[in-house]
C-alpha positions in Angstrom: -11.6 27.8 -9.3 -13.0 24.5 -8.6 -13.3 23.3 -12.0 -11.3 20.3 -14.3 -11.3 19.2 -17.3 -13.2 15.8 -17.4 -11.4 12.4 -19.1 -11.5 11.5 -22.7 -14.6 9.2 -23.5 -17.2 9.4 -20.8 -20.3 7.5 -20.7 -22.8 9.7 -21.8 -24.2 12.3 -19.3 -22.3 15.8 -17.7 -19.1 15.4 -16.4 -18.9 13.3 -13.2 -18.3 15.3 -9.8 -15.0 13.2 -8.9 -11.3 14.5 -8.8 -11.0 11.9 -11.6 -8.1 14.1 -14.3 -5.8 11.7 -14.6 -8.2 8.1 -14.1 -7.6 7.0 -17.9 -3.5 8.1 -17.8 -3.3 6.3 -14.3 -4.7 2.7 -15.9 -0.8 2.5 -17.7 0.2 3.3 -13.7 -1.7 0.3 -12.9 -0.5 -2.1 -15.2 2.9 -1.0 -13.9 1.9 -2.2 -10.8 0.9 -5.4 -11.8 3.6 -6.1 -14.4 3.1 -6.4 -17.7 3.4 -4.0 -20.9 5.1 -1.2 -19.1 7.4 -4.2 -17.2 7.9 -5.7 -14.3 6.2 -4.7 -11.2 4.4 -5.9 -8.4 2.8 -8.6 -10.5 6.2 -10.2 -11.1 6.4 -10.5 -7.1 9.2 -7.8 -6.7 7.3 -5.9 -5.1 4.2 -6.2 -2.5 0.7 -4.3 -3.9 0.1 -3.5 -0.8 3.4 -1.9 0.6 3.6 0.0 -2.0 0.1 1.5 -2.2 1.0 2.0 2.0 3.9 3.5 1.4 2.6 6.2 -0.8 0.0 6.8 0.8 1.8 7.6 4.1 4.0 10.1 2.6 0.5 12.5 2.3 -0.3 13.2 5.8 2.9 15.2 6.6 2.6 16.9 3.3 -0.7 18.4 4.6 0.2 19.1 8.0 3.1 21.2 6.4 0.8 22.8 4.3 -1.4 24.3 6.8 0.3 23.6 10.7 -0.1 26.9 12.5 -1.7 28.5 10.3 -4.9 31.1 11.1 -8.3 31.3 10.0 -7.3 33.7 7.9 -4.5 33.0 6.4 -6.1 29.5 5.9 -8.8 31.2 4.0 -6.5 34.0 1.7 -6.1 33.9 -1.9 -3.9 35.5 -4.0 -6.6 36.8 -6.6 -10.6 36.8 -6.7 -12.0 33.3 -7.4 -8.5 31.8 -6.9 -8.3 28.7 -4.6 -7.2 29.7 -1.1 -4.8 26.8 1.3 -8.0 26.0 3.2 -10.4 25.0 0.4 -7.4 23.2 -1.5 -7.0 21.0 1.5 -10.5 20.7 2.4 -11.1 19.5 -1.3 -8.6 16.8 -1.8 -9.9 15.3 1.4 -13.6 15.2 0.5 -12.3 13.5 -2.8 -10.2 11.3 -0.9 -13.4 10.6 1.3 -15.9 10.1 -1.1 -13.9 7.6 -3.6 -12.6 5.9 -0.2 -15.9 5.6 0.9 -17.5 4.2 -2.3 -15.3 2.0 -3.0 -15.9 0.3 0.7 -19.6 0.9 0.2 -19.6 2.8 3.1 -20.9 6.1 4.2 -18.2 9.3 4.1 -16.4 10.2 7.3 -17.5 13.3 5.9 -21.1 13.1 7.2 -20.1 11.3 10.6 -19.8 13.4 13.9 -18.8 17.4 13.2 -16.6 17.5 10.9 -18.4 19.7 8.4 -19.4 22.4 11.2 -15.7 22.7 11.8 -15.7 23.8 8.3 -19.0 26.4 8.5 -20.8 24.0 5.9 -24.0 21.3 5.6 -22.7 17.6 5.9 -23.3 17.0 2.4 -22.2 14.3 1.2 -22.5 15.4 -2.6 -20.6 18.5 -1.8 -16.7 17.5 -2.5 -15.8 21.0 -4.1 -15.3 19.6 -8.0 -17.1 22.4 -9.8 -16.9 24.7 -7.0 -17.8 28.6 -8.4 -15.3 31.4 -6.6 -18.6 32.1 -4.5 -18.6 28.3 -3.3 -15.2 28.3 -2.2 -15.1 31.1 -0.2 -18.2 29.5 1.6 -15.5 26.7 2.9 -13.9 28.2 6.1 -12.2 25.9 8.2 -12.1 26.8 11.6 -8.2 26.4 12.3 -5.3 24.3 11.3 -6.2 21.1 13.4 -9.9 20.9 11.2 -7.8 20.2 8.4 -5.5 17.9 10.0 -7.4 16.1 11.8 -10.3 15.4 8.9 -7.5 14.3 6.8 -6.1 12.3 9.5 -9.5 10.4 9.9 -9.8 9.9 6.4 -6.1 8.6 5.7 -6.9 6.0 8.2 -9.6 4.7 6.7 -7.7 4.5 3.4 -4.5 2.8 5.1 -6.9 -0.1 6.8 -8.6 -0.5 2.7 -4.8 -0.4 1.6 -2.8 -2.9 4.3 -3.4 -6.6 2.8 -4.5 -5.8 -0.7 -3.5 -7.9 -3.4 -2.4 -7.2 -6.9 -5.5 -9.3 -8.0 -8.3 -7.4 -6.0 -6.6 -3.8 -8.4 -9.0 -5.1 -11.3 -12.4 -4.8 -9.6 -14.5 -2.4 -11.2 -15.4 0.5 -9.1 -16.7 2.7 -11.7 -19.0 2.4 -14.7 -19.6 5.6 -15.1 -16.1 5.9 -17.6 -15.3 4.4 -20.9 -13.3 1.9 -20.2 -14.9 1.4 -16.8 -12.3 2.3 -13.5 -10.5 0.0 -11.7 -9.4 0.1 -7.9 -5.9 0.4 -9.2 -6.8 3.4 -11.6 -9.2 4.8 -9.0 -6.2 4.4 -6.2 -3.8 6.6 -8.5 -6.3 8.7 -9.3 -6.9 9.9 -5.7 -3.1 10.0 -5.0 -2.3 12.0 -7.9 -5.0 14.8 -7.0 -3.7 14.6 -3.4 -0.1 15.0 -4.8 -1.4 18.2 -6.8 -3.4 20.0 -4.6 -1.0 19.8 -1.3 1.8 20.9 -3.7 -0.4 24.3 -4.5 -1.5 24.7 -0.8 2.1 24.3 0.1 2.9 26.9 -2.8 0.0 29.3 -1.3 2.1 29.0 2.1 5.1 30.5 0.6 3.7 33.1 -1.2 2.1 34.7 2.4 5.5 34.4 3.5 7.2 35.9 1.2 4.6 38.9 1.3 
């Protein structure tokens, strides 16, 4: 279902809605990007941080397309067991988390609340509804009208993400973007967390597609 374990040592209050399972571990990856204890990297002048992040994120749209393209609404809503995630929910959820986090970094509204994105999923344009903590009943409410709804929404969020990543410098990775965790989350860690979440869920979606084909 939609719940995930929360990272350790969050500062007071209930588990946050975001997809930051790997955010503490991601700190190590961010150090590696800048150069330091984990070895030489972007900060050493060997690799450009913007180019590396763009290359990483640019791999995701094809993975999303490959997981959903050509599937009917019924196939997108199919789940292997009662209460399990569907392909449609998984791809919607990973896109919602990325949309939420990138909008927060930019200090702008989510793409989700503009246009008719929510209508294409039979949902209201609630910016707080990212799928985090969804029950089986909540998962069932996510009904993409077509494969195109999932592809188009992800590509719109990806385009905004790419604009953010282009021209990003190594020093900017240290900017604090979320103080609700201990230690606070930096931009570098948040970007690692997003791509980690995306890769995990799109892989799950591709696996579910394979299950349907096998059946």
